[in-house]
N, C-alpha and C positions, 0 to 999 in steps of 0.2 A: 504494500500500500504506500502511496506517496501523498504527502501533505499537499492540499489544494485540489486533488482530484475529486471528481464526483463520487458519492457513495453508492455504488451499484451492487454491493454484496457484503455479506458478513462471513467471517471465518471463525470456526470453533477449533481451538487448539486441542489436538488429541495427544500429542506428545512433543517434547522439546520446549524451547523457550525463545522468545523474541524480544527485541529491544524496541521501545517506543521512543522516537526521536522527533524533535520539532526544531525548525529553523527560526532563530530569533531575528530581531530587527536589524542586527548587524550582519546577517547572513551566515552565522555560525550554527552548526547543528548541536543541539543539547539533548542529552539523554534524560528522558522524563521518567522512565520506569522499565521494569522487566515484567513480562507476562508469561504465565506457564500453563500447564495442562488444565483444560476445563474452562479457560477464559474465552470471552468473546472479543473479537477485534472488528472495529468498524461499525458497531451498532448505532452509534450516535448519529452519524451522517445518514444512515438509512432511516432513522426515526424522524429527524428534523429537516431532512432534505438539504442540509448544508454540505459544504465541501469537507474533505478529510482534514481534521485539525492537526494531524501528525502523521509521520511516516512510520512504517513497521518494517523492521529488518530481522531476518532470521539470525538467531544466535546459536549456530550449530544446526544439526539435523532436526527438522520439524515435520510433523504430520498434522494436517488440518483438514477440516471439512468445509467446503465452500457452499454458502447458501445465497441464492440471488436475493436482491432486495424485495422483489415482489413476493417470493416464497416466505422470506423471513417475516415480513409484515403480516402475511396471511397466517403463519403459525402463531404469532402473538395474538391475533384476533381469535383463533380457534382454540388455543390452549392457555388459559389464564395462568397455569403454573409456570409456563415458559416465560410469559410476560413478567411475572413476579421475579423470576430469576434474573431477567435482564435488568429490571429496576434495582434489584439487590446489588448487582455488580456495579452498576453506574453509581448508586448511592455510596457504596464502599469506596470507590475511587474519589468521589467528592469529599468524603470524610477524610481520606488520606491526604488529599490536597489541602484541606483546611488545617489539618494537624501540622503539616509541613510548613504552611504559611505562618502559623502561630509560632513554630519553633524558630523561624527566621528572626523574630523580634524578641523572643524570650530565652533562647538558648545560645550558648557559645558554639564555636566551630567544632571543638573537641566533642561535645555532646551530640551535635548533629551528625558528624561523621560516624560516631559510634552507633547511633540509632539507625542510620542508613545501613551499616554493616549487619546489624541485627535483623533488619527486614530482609536483606539479601541472603543471609544465612538460612532463613525460613524458606526462601525461594529455591535455593540451590542444594539444600540437604537432600540426600537420596532417601526415597521412601523405604522404610524398614531398616535403615542403616543403624547399627549400634555404635558407630564411630563417635568419638568424642569431639573431633574437629570437622571443619567444613572448608572446602576450597571455593572461593568466590572468583570466578573467571572474568573479572573486570579490571581495567587499568585505573591508575590513580586519578587521571583526568576525568574519567567517567564517574568515579566516586565523588569527586569534587562537584560535578554538575548535579548529581542527585542530592548532595548536601547543600546546594546553593552557596558554595564557597569557592574562593579562588584556588587555583592549582597549588600555589605556594602554601596557603593556609591549610589545605587538606594534607599536603605532604608533612607539614609540621605536626598535625594532629596524629597522623599515622606513625610518625617517628616516636611520639610520646607513647603511643600504644605498643610499639615494638619494645621500647625500653621496659615496659611493664609486662612483657611476655604475653600480650593479648593478641598480637597479630605477627605474621611474618610476611613481608612484602616481596614480590618477585615481578618479573616482567609480565604485564598483562593480567596479574592475578594477586589476590590477597588471601593468605591462608589464616584461618582462625583455628588455632590449635585446641582451644577448649571453648565451646559455645557457652557453657554455664558461666564461665568467668566474664565473657563479653556481655552476656545478658545481665549479669549482676551490675556491671558498670553502667549499662544503658539507662538505669533508673536513677543514677546519681548525677550531680551537677559538676563534680570535679574528678578528673581522671586519677588523681593521687589517692583516691579512696580505695582503689582495688588494684592489687598486683596479681597477675594471672599465674596459673600453675605451669603454663607452657605446654600443656598436654601430657605432662609426665608426672608420675607419682600420684599422690592423693590430692584431689582437688577440694579445697575448702568450700567451694560453692555447690558441690553436688550433694 
């Protein structure tokens, strides 16, 4: 899907993940979010007849079901349960957007970066995995965009998280060695309150 194109269909993700990207006023693409299995793509433009508000790019192998706009609208009319699910997903995205907007004015960059990582961990964790850690396959610039921070500020925040054994950064990815430690930090205002276990030994957060 490309930003600005007419909404002629909806996609339902069956497997894999996609990036939702929008071009800002200066012509730069910014990552808005990650979508995974079971989510709808393109439903807003099919409902309100407006153009696509963002582009969607596959993040690895993806399987999806395409539904034409006419058929999608017909299904919503015929099946109230489907219409409720569409409304639920749109409402959840609006709530997430409102929460992130509130964090811009009330939270510092360290906290925003940490909470973005927690959200991404939930998206990229393998179903049924008993592993303590999770690999987030996104670069530091993309993390900065999701946290509405400059690249330099996000790098500094990640450096402080590394010092506390909460993340390990690499090219195009961030490793979270212990999800429990990162989640514990995400509810606090200052990174100094939690030192991670690094994924080794006994975790005090578990």
